[in-house]
N, C-alpha and C positions, 0 to 999 in steps of 0.2 A: 858187468854192467850194472848199472843201480834200477831200484825197482823202478824209478820215477823215468830213469831214459827208456825201461824196456815198453812201460806204461805210453808214453810219445810216442814208441813207433809203432807200438798195436792200436792206439787212438788215430795217430797219420795213415796207418792201413785201411782203416775202418773195421779193425777185429776190436767189434764189441756190441753189446744186446745192451738194451735198454731193459729193467726190470719196469711191472709195470707200473710202480711207485713213480718213479725217475721218469717214466712220461707224463703222469698224470702234473708232477710237480714241474716240469718243466713247461710241458702245457698251458695249466692254470697261472705262471708267473713269466711266460712269456719269454722263458730259453731256447734260444735258435739251437741245433745244433752246431754250427758254425759257433758259436759263441763257446761254446762246450771244448772246441778243437780249439779253439784260441785261449783256453783257459789252461789248456793240459800243456801247450808250445812254453806259456812263459811261467806254469804253475809249479809248487813247494807241496812235496807231502808234508803234512802239519800235525798228521795225528796217525798211529799206526794203531790195528787192531788187529794182533794175529791172530787170538783167539776167539774174535766173531764167530758165533754162534754158527753161522753160515755158511764160513770158511772164513781166513783171512781176509781182512782190505783195510784198506789205509783212507784218508782224507787229504785231500790234492785242494791248496786255495791257486788258484790265476787270476789274469785279467782279461779280459776282451777286448780288442781293439780298441775299444769306448773308454776303457778305463774300470768297466764293470766287476764288481769282482764275483768270481763264484768259486762255491767250494760245490766239490762232488767227489762222494765216496764212491769208490770203485773195491773191485775182488783183487788180489795181487795178478800180475802178469802170468802165472803159472799158468793159470787154463790157456786151452785155443783163443779160446774169445774172453776179453774182460767185459765182464757188468757191469753195468753201471744201476749202481743201484739206490740211489737219488742226488738229487742236484738242488742248490738254492744260491742264492742271494744272501751273505750273512747278514745279520741282524745287527748290525754297532751294538746297539743297547746288551748285545750277547756276548761279542768280542772286541777285543783288544788289538785295534791293528787287521783285524777278520783272520787272526792268527793262533792268537788265547781266547779261549774261555775265561768269561769273566766268574767272578765268585758270585753265586748268590747269597 
């Protein structure tokens, strides 16, 4: 089973915890947990951070039912609870099709 499928299962089962940063970002940007669930259901892993200093993580791009793009950085699903590190609506000036970082 792929990392994405494992993440989808854990998110659907509510086997996750949000970091304080993720809570702050979601509240400040008006992102609801239901939207995060929708993003995972339709999402794809667009960046992988296996050597992240806080543990392996990845960046998922998904879309809400309303078509809102969301990026969610989370730990690998190897932990009992997936840690949601941050979530935000990507800036189209910084991303190509929300999937690839623009060169600065």
